[in-house]
Biopython code that builds the backbone (N, CA, C, O; Angstrom):
import numpy as np
from Bio.PDB.StructureBuilder import StructureBuilder

atoms = [
    (1, "MET", "N", (-63.844, -87.235, 55.416)),
    (1, "MET", "CA", (-65.101, -86.599, 55.128)),
    (1, "MET", "C", (-65.506, -85.618, 56.216)),
    (1, "MET", "O", (-66.648, -85.161, 56.246)),
    (2, "ALA", "N", (-64.588, -85.294, 57.101)),
    (2, "ALA", "CA", (-64.896, -84.346, 58.162)),
    (2, "ALA", "C", (-64.853, -82.912, 57.654)),
    (2, "ALA", "O", (-65.452, -82.029, 58.268)),
    (3, "ASP", "N", (-64.153, -82.656, 56.535)),
    (3, "ASP", "CA", (-64.076, -81.299, 56.003)),
    (3, "ASP", "C", (-65.336, -80.991, 55.181)),
    (3, "ASP", "O", (-65.833, -81.839, 54.440)),
    (4, "SER", "N", (-65.832, -79.771, 55.328)),
    (4, "SER", "CA", (-67.032, -79.355, 54.611)),
    (4, "SER", "C", (-66.646, -78.336, 53.542)),
    (4, "SER", "O", (-65.779, -77.493, 53.767)),
    (5, "ALA", "N", (-67.285, -78.414, 52.390)),
    (5, "ALA", "CA", (-67.018, -77.470, 51.318)),
    (5, "ALA", "C", (-67.690, -76.122, 51.579)),
    (5, "ALA", "O", (-67.299, -75.105, 51.007)),
    (6, "VAL", "N", (-68.687, -76.123, 52.436)),
    (6, "VAL", "CA", (-69.415, -74.906, 52.758)),
    (6, "VAL", "C", (-68.904, -74.377, 54.085)),
    (6, "VAL", "O", (-68.892, -75.111, 55.073)),
    (7, "PRO", "N", (-68.476, -73.098, 54.131)),
    (7, "PRO", "CA", (-67.998, -72.568, 55.408)),
    (7, "PRO", "C", (-69.134, -72.488, 56.427)),
    (7, "PRO", "O", (-70.280, -72.210, 56.076)),
    (8, "THR", "N", (-68.806, -72.730, 57.663)),
    (8, "THR", "CA", (-69.831, -72.741, 58.713)),
    (8, "THR", "C", (-70.121, -71.349, 59.235)),
    (8, "THR", "O", (-71.215, -71.115, 59.748)),
    (9, "THR", "N", (-69.198, -70.426, 59.129)),
    (9, "THR", "CA", (-69.430, -69.055, 59.579)),
    (9, "THR", "C", (-69.447, -68.154, 58.358)),
    (9, "THR", "O", (-68.482, -68.105, 57.596)),
    (10, "ALA", "N", (-70.525, -67.459, 58.182)),
    (10, "ALA", "CA", (-70.665, -66.558, 57.046)),
    (10, "ALA", "C", (-70.942, -65.160, 57.570)),
    (10, "ALA", "O", (-71.635, -64.988, 58.573)),
    (11, "ALA", "N", (-70.401, -64.173, 56.892)),
    (11, "ALA", "CA", (-70.656, -62.792, 57.266)),
    (11, "ALA", "C", (-72.091, -62.435, 56.905)),
    (11, "ALA", "O", (-72.579, -62.835, 55.848)),
    (12, "PRO", "N", (-72.769, -61.692, 57.763)),
    (12, "PRO", "CA", (-74.153, -61.308, 57.451)),
    (12, "PRO", "C", (-74.185, -60.374, 56.229)),
    (12, "PRO", "O", (-73.328, -59.505, 56.072)),
    (13, "LEU", "N", (-75.176, -60.574, 55.388)),
    (13, "LEU", "CA", (-75.320, -59.758, 54.192)),
    (13, "LEU", "C", (-75.990, -58.441, 54.547)),
    (13, "LEU", "O", (-76.987, -58.417, 55.269)),
    (14, "ALA", "N", (-75.450, -57.369, 54.049)),
    (14, "ALA", "CA", (-76.042, -56.058, 54.277)),
    (14, "ALA", "C", (-76.968, -55.731, 53.106)),
    (14, "ALA", "O", (-76.549, -55.765, 51.950)),
    (15, "VAL", "N", (-78.226, -55.415, 53.410)),
    (15, "VAL", "CA", (-79.206, -55.071, 52.393)),
    (15, "VAL", "C", (-79.293, -53.552, 52.326)),
    (15, "VAL", "O", (-79.598, -52.891, 53.319)),
    (16, "THR", "N", (-79.023, -53.014, 51.153)),
    (16, "THR", "CA", (-79.081, -51.574, 50.964)),
    (16, "THR", "C", (-80.497, -51.181, 50.567)),
    (16, "THR", "O", (-81.030, -51.710, 49.592)),
    (17, "PRO", "N", (-81.115, -50.264, 51.302)),
    (17, "PRO", "CA", (-82.479, -49.850, 50.929)),
    (17, "PRO", "C", (-82.474, -49.030, 49.631)),
    (17, "PRO", "O", (-81.529, -48.291, 49.353)),
    (18, "ILE", "N", (-83.529, -49.174, 48.861)),
    (18, "ILE", "CA", (-83.679, -48.430, 47.615)),
    (18, "ILE", "C", (-84.590, -47.241, 47.891)),
    (18, "ILE", "O", (-85.682, -47.398, 48.437)),
    (19, "SER", "N", (-84.138, -46.066, 47.514)),
    (19, "SER", "CA", (-84.936, -44.868, 47.775)),
    (19, "SER", "C", (-86.129, -44.815, 46.820)),
    (19, "SER", "O", (-86.104, -45.386, 45.730)),
    (20, "LEU", "N", (-87.165, -44.116, 47.262)),
    (20, "LEU", "CA", (-88.372, -43.995, 46.455)),
    (20, "LEU", "C", (-88.098, -43.213, 45.170)),
    (20, "LEU", "O", (-88.695, -43.500, 44.132)),
    (21, "SER", "N", (-87.201, -42.227, 45.231)),
    (21, "SER", "CA", (-86.895, -41.450, 44.029)),
    (21, "SER", "C", (-86.145, -42.290, 42.991)),
    (21, "SER", "O", (-86.241, -42.016, 41.794)),
    (22, "ALA", "N", (-85.409, -43.295, 43.428)),
    (22, "ALA", "CA", (-84.728, -44.183, 42.488)),
    (22, "ALA", "C", (-85.683, -45.239, 41.933)),
    (22, "ALA", "O", (-85.479, -45.743, 40.829)),
    (23, "LEU", "N", (-86.713, -45.569, 42.689)),
    (23, "LEU", "CA", (-87.664, -46.592, 42.279)),
    (23, "LEU", "C", (-88.779, -46.038, 41.399)),
    (23, "LEU", "O", (-89.341, -46.769, 40.584)),
    (24, "ALA", "N", (-89.106, -44.763, 41.552)),
    (24, "ALA", "CA", (-90.244, -44.163, 40.849)),
    (24, "ALA", "C", (-90.155, -44.262, 39.321)),
    (24, "ALA", "O", (-91.157, -44.619, 38.701)),
    (25, "PRO", "N", (-89.019, -43.970, 38.674)),
    (25, "PRO", "CA", (-89.005, -44.098, 37.206)),
    (25, "PRO", "C", (-89.242, -45.524, 36.726)),
    (25, "PRO", "O", (-89.903, -45.733, 35.708)),
    (26, "TRP", "N", (-88.713, -46.498, 37.442)),
    (26, "TRP", "CA", (-88.931, -47.895, 37.061)),
    (26, "TRP", "C", (-90.379, -48.300, 37.273)),
    (26, "TRP", "O", (-90.937, -49.043, 36.466)),
    (27, "ALA", "N", (-90.992, -47.826, 38.341)),
    (27, "ALA", "CA", (-92.402, -48.133, 38.594)),
    (27, "ALA", "C", (-93.285, -47.506, 37.518)),
    (27, "ALA", "O", (-94.246, -48.130, 37.067)),
    (28, "LEU", "N", (-92.969, -46.281, 37.104)),
    (28, "LEU", "CA", (-93.720, -45.631, 36.045)),
    (28, "LEU", "C", (-93.555, -46.381, 34.718)),
    (28, "LEU", "O", (-94.529, -46.591, 33.996)),
    (29, "PHE", "N", (-92.337, -46.779, 34.405)),
    (29, "PHE", "CA", (-92.071, -47.533, 33.176)),
    (29, "PHE", "C", (-92.850, -48.847, 33.160)),
    (29, "PHE", "O", (-93.479, -49.181, 32.157)),
    (30, "VAL", "N", (-92.813, -49.585, 34.251)),
    (30, "VAL", "CA", (-93.524, -50.862, 34.322)),
    (30, "VAL", "C", (-95.031, -50.633, 34.241)),
    (30, "VAL", "O", (-95.739, -51.411, 33.601)),
    (31, "GLY", "N", (-95.527, -49.576, 34.882)),
    (31, "GLY", "CA", (-96.953, -49.274, 34.816)),
    (31, "GLY", "C", (-97.417, -48.962, 33.406)),
    (31, "GLY", "O", (-98.456, -49.457, 32.969)),
    (32, "VAL", "N", (-96.652, -48.138, 32.687)),
    (32, "VAL", "CA", (-97.007, -47.804, 31.301)),
    (32, "VAL", "C", (-96.919, -49.045, 30.417)),
    (32, "VAL", "O", (-97.779, -49.264, 29.564)),
    (33, "LEU", "N", (-95.881, -49.854, 30.620)),
    (33, "LEU", "CA", (-95.742, -51.083, 29.850)),
    (33, "LEU", "C", (-96.922, -52.022, 30.084)),
    (33, "LEU", "O", (-97.421, -52.636, 29.141)),
    (34, "MET", "N", (-97.361, -52.135, 31.308)),
    (34, "MET", "CA", (-98.516, -52.995, 31.605)),
    (34, "MET", "C", (-99.796, -52.457, 30.973)),
    (34, "MET", "O", (-100.622, -53.235, 30.495)),
    (35, "LEU", "N", (-99.970, -51.132, 30.964)),
    (35, "LEU", "CA", (-101.153, -50.568, 30.313)),
    (35, "LEU", "C", (-101.131, -50.805, 28.810)),
    (35, "LEU", "O", (-102.173, -51.082, 28.216)),
    (36, "VAL", "N", (-99.964, -50.700, 28.186)),
    (36, "VAL", "CA", (-99.850, -50.972, 26.745)),
    (36, "VAL", "C", (-100.169, -52.438, 26.466)),
    (36, "VAL", "O", (-100.890, -52.750, 25.518)),
    (37, "LEU", "N", (-99.635, -53.335, 27.290)),
    (37, "LEU", "CA", (-99.927, -54.759, 27.095)),
    (37, "LEU", "C", (-101.397, -55.071, 27.334)),
    (37, "LEU", "O", (-101.980, -55.895, 26.630)),
    (38, "LEU", "N", (-102.000, -54.419, 28.323)),
    (38, "LEU", "CA", (-103.422, -54.612, 28.584)),
    (38, "LEU", "C", (-104.247, -54.149, 27.394)),
    (38, "LEU", "O", (-105.219, -54.801, 27.014)),
    (39, "TYR", "N", (-103.853, -53.004, 26.797)),
    (39, "TYR", "CA", (-104.553, -52.538, 25.594)),
    (39, "TYR", "C", (-104.397, -53.538, 24.457)),
    (39, "TYR", "O", (-105.376, -53.902, 23.805)),
    (40, "LEU", "N", (-103.156, -53.985, 24.218)),
    (40, "LEU", "CA", (-102.915, -54.885, 23.088)),
    (40, "LEU", "C", (-103.710, -56.173, 23.216)),
    (40, "LEU", "O", (-104.294, -56.644, 22.240)),
    (41, "VAL", "N", (-103.738, -56.743, 24.407)),
    (41, "VAL", "CA", (-104.459, -58.005, 24.580)),
    (41, "VAL", "C", (-105.958, -57.775, 24.653)),
    (41, "VAL", "O", (-106.731, -58.563, 24.108)),
    (42, "GLY", "N", (-106.377, -56.716, 25.312)),
    (42, "GLY", "CA", (-107.794, -56.514, 25.548)),
    (42, "GLY", "C", (-108.559, -55.832, 24.431)),
    (42, "GLY", "O", (-109.745, -56.106, 24.249)),
    (43, "ALA", "N", (-107.911, -54.944, 23.671)),
    (43, "ALA", "CA", (-108.679, -54.140, 22.730)),
    (43, "ALA", "C", (-108.108, -54.108, 21.319)),
    (43, "ALA", "O", (-108.767, -53.584, 20.421)),
    (44, "GLU", "N", (-106.934, -54.636, 21.087)),
    (44, "GLU", "CA", (-106.349, -54.571, 19.738)),
    (44, "GLU", "C", (-107.221, -55.317, 18.740)),
    (44, "GLU", "O", (-107.743, -56.394, 19.027)),
    (45, "GLN", "N", (-107.367, -54.728, 17.572)),
    (45, "GLN", "CA", (-108.200, -55.227, 16.476)),
    (45, "GLN", "C", (-109.681, -55.163, 16.823)),
    (45, "GLN", "O", (-110.503, -55.863, 16.233)),
    (46, "GLY", "N", (-110.001, -54.324, 17.776)),
    (46, "GLY", "CA", (-111.405, -54.096, 18.097)),
    (46, "GLY", "C", (-111.859, -52.820, 17.406)),
    (46, "GLY", "O", (-111.759, -52.704, 16.185)),
    (47, "ALA", "N", (-112.361, -51.857, 18.185)),
    (47, "ALA", "CA", (-112.801, -50.588, 17.621)),
    (47, "ALA", "C", (-111.617, -49.791, 17.099)),
    (47, "ALA", "O", (-111.737, -49.073, 16.106)),
    (48, "THR", "N", (-110.477, -49.914, 17.762)),
    (48, "THR", "CA", (-109.263, -49.238, 17.287)),
    (48, "THR", "C", (-108.220, -50.304, 16.989)),
    (48, "THR", "O", (-108.142, -51.322, 17.678)),
    (49, "ALA", "N", (-107.431, -50.064, 15.969)),
    (49, "ALA", "CA", (-106.414, -51.040, 15.595)),
    (49, "ALA", "C", (-105.118, -50.315, 15.263)),
    (49, "ALA", "O", (-105.118, -49.367, 14.478)),
    (50, "ILE", "N", (-104.026, -50.752, 15.851)),
    (50, "ILE", "CA", (-102.714, -50.198, 15.550)),
    (50, "ILE", "C", (-102.100, -50.936, 14.364)),
    (50, "ILE", "O", (-101.472, -50.323, 13.502)),
    (51, "PHE", "N", (-102.286, -52.256, 14.326)),
    (51, "PHE", "CA", (-101.675, -53.092, 13.297)),
    (51, "PHE", "C", (-102.720, -53.559, 12.307)),
    (51, "PHE", "O", (-103.858, -53.837, 12.683)),
    (52, "GLU", "N", (-102.337, -53.647, 11.038)),
    (52, "GLU", "CA", (-103.219, -54.147, 9.981)),
    (52, "GLU", "C", (-103.058, -55.663, 9.848)),
    (52, "GLU", "O", (-102.022, -56.218, 10.215)),
    (53, "GLY", "N", (-104.079, -56.319, 9.328)),
    (53, "GLY", "CA", (-103.991, -57.743, 9.047)),
    (53, "GLY", "C", (-104.589, -58.607, 10.148)),
    (53, "GLY", "O", (-105.031, -58.113, 11.185)),
    (54, "ASP", "N", (-104.590, -59.907, 9.891)),
    (54, "ASP", "CA", (-105.213, -60.846, 10.815)),
    (54, "ASP", "C", (-104.232, -61.536, 11.753)),
    (54, "ASP", "O", (-104.650, -62.150, 12.734)),
    (55, "THR", "N", (-102.931, -61.446, 11.469)),
    (55, "THR", "CA", (-101.954, -62.170, 12.280)),
    (55, "THR", "C", (-101.954, -61.668, 13.718)),
    (55, "THR", "O", (-102.023, -62.463, 14.655)),
    (56, "VAL", "N", (-101.878, -60.363, 13.893)),
    (56, "VAL", "CA", (-101.882, -59.797, 15.241)),
    (56, "VAL", "C", (-103.209, -60.092, 15.926)),
    (56, "VAL", "O", (-103.249, -60.380, 17.122)),
    (57, "HIS", "N", (-104.290, -60.020, 15.166)),
    (57, "HIS", "CA", (-105.606, -60.322, 15.734)),
    (57, "HIS", "C", (-105.659, -61.739, 16.292)),
    (57, "HIS", "O", (-106.170, -61.957, 17.390)),
    (58, "GLU", "N", (-105.139, -62.692, 15.550)),
    (58, "GLU", "CA", (-105.169, -64.083, 16.013)),
    (58, "GLU", "C", (-104.318, -64.280, 17.270)),
    (58, "GLU", "O", (-104.729, -64.988, 18.189)),
    (59, "TRP", "N", (-103.126, -63.653, 17.317)),
    (59, "TRP", "CA", (-102.279, -63.762, 18.517)),
    (59, "TRP", "C", (-102.971, -63.120, 19.720)),
    (59, "TRP", "O", (-102.948, -63.680, 20.816)),
    (60, "MET", "N", (-103.583, -61.956, 19.525)),
    (60, "MET", "CA", (-104.256, -61.281, 20.637)),
    (60, "MET", "C", (-105.489, -62.059, 21.063)),
    (60, "MET", "O", (-105.820, -62.105, 22.248)),
    (61, "HIS", "N", (-106.168, -62.669, 20.105)),
    (61, "HIS", "CA", (-107.345, -63.467, 20.434)),
    (61, "HIS", "C", (-106.955, -64.654, 21.318)),
    (61, "HIS", "O", (-107.637, -64.956, 22.297)),
    (62, "ASP", "N", (-105.861, -65.318, 20.968)),
    (62, "ASP", "CA", (-105.394, -66.424, 21.799)),
    (62, "ASP", "C", (-104.969, -65.927, 23.173)),
    (62, "ASP", "O", (-105.197, -66.605, 24.175)),
    (63, "GLY", "N", (-104.358, -64.756, 23.229)),
    (63, "GLY", "CA", (-103.976, -64.164, 24.515)),
    (63, "GLY", "C", (-105.191, -63.842, 25.364)),
    (63, "GLY", "O", (-105.159, -64.005, 26.584)),
    (64, "ARG", "N", (-106.266, -63.384, 24.727)),
    (64, "ARG", "CA", (-107.505, -63.116, 25.470)),
    (64, "ARG", "C", (-108.037, -64.394, 26.099)),
    (64, "ARG", "O", (-108.448, -64.395, 27.259)),
    (65, "HIS", "N", (-108.030, -65.469, 25.344)),
    (65, "HIS", "CA", (-108.493, -66.745, 25.901)),
    (65, "HIS", "C", (-107.601, -67.183, 27.056)),
    (65, "HIS", "O", (-108.093, -67.656, 28.080)),
    (66, "LEU", "N", (-106.293, -67.027, 26.891)),
    (66, "LEU", "CA", (-105.350, -67.433, 27.928)),
    (66, "LEU", "C", (-105.548, -66.652, 29.210)),
    (66, "LEU", "O", (-105.458, -67.223, 30.297)),
    (67, "LEU", "N", (-105.819, -65.344, 29.109)),
    (67, "LEU", "CA", (-105.957, -64.493, 30.289)),
    (67, "LEU", "C", (-107.385, -64.400, 30.803)),
    (67, "LEU", "O", (-107.625, -63.775, 31.836)),
    (68, "GLY", "N", (-108.332, -65.003, 30.111)),
    (68, "GLY", "CA", (-109.705, -65.004, 30.583)),
    (68, "GLY", "C", (-110.490, -63.760, 30.209)),
    (68, "GLY", "O", (-111.507, -63.477, 30.844)),
    (69, "PHE", "N", (-110.057, -62.996, 29.194)),
    (69, "PHE", "CA", (-110.810, -61.843, 28.735)),
    (69, "PHE", "C", (-112.076, -62.332, 28.028)),
    (69, "PHE", "O", (-112.036, -63.339, 27.322)),
    (70, "PRO", "N", (-113.192, -61.634, 28.210)),
    (70, "PRO", "CA", (-114.374, -62.000, 27.417)),
    (70, "PRO", "C", (-114.197, -61.478, 25.984)),
    (70, "PRO", "O", (-114.051, -60.273, 25.777)),
    (71, "CYS", "N", (-114.209, -62.360, 25.022)),
    (71, "CYS", "CA", (-113.979, -61.899, 23.651)),
    (71, "CYS", "C", (-115.070, -62.327, 22.689)),
    (71, "CYS", "O", (-115.216, -61.712, 21.633)),
    (72, "HIS", "N", (-115.838, -63.351, 23.006)),
    (72, "HIS", "CA", (-116.971, -63.687, 22.147)),
    (72, "HIS", "C", (-117.929, -64.582, 22.883)),
    (72, "HIS", "O", (-118.954, -64.979, 22.329)),
]
sb = StructureBuilder()
sb.init_structure("model")
sb.init_model(0)
sb.init_chain("A")
sb.init_seg("    ")
for serial, (resi, resn, name, xyz) in enumerate(atoms, 1):
    if name == "N":
        sb.init_residue(resn, " ", resi, " ")
    sb.init_atom(name, np.array(xyz, "f"), 0.0, 1.0, " ", f" {name:<3s}", serial, name[0])
structure = sb.get_structure()
């Protein structure tokens, strides 16, 4: 039992920095996606509605309760 399955000397990991120009499109995409989700949960089936029917309304209503939005 003197042998170990894990090596005791490991090479240090090199972390490659990510440039701002490579990160900017992903940050913009995530920002737009978050705004769309915020609209869907916060305002869908209110004054403006993208989807018809009550199914989406019920899902968004439950999401409002889950996230603490004031809805009624």
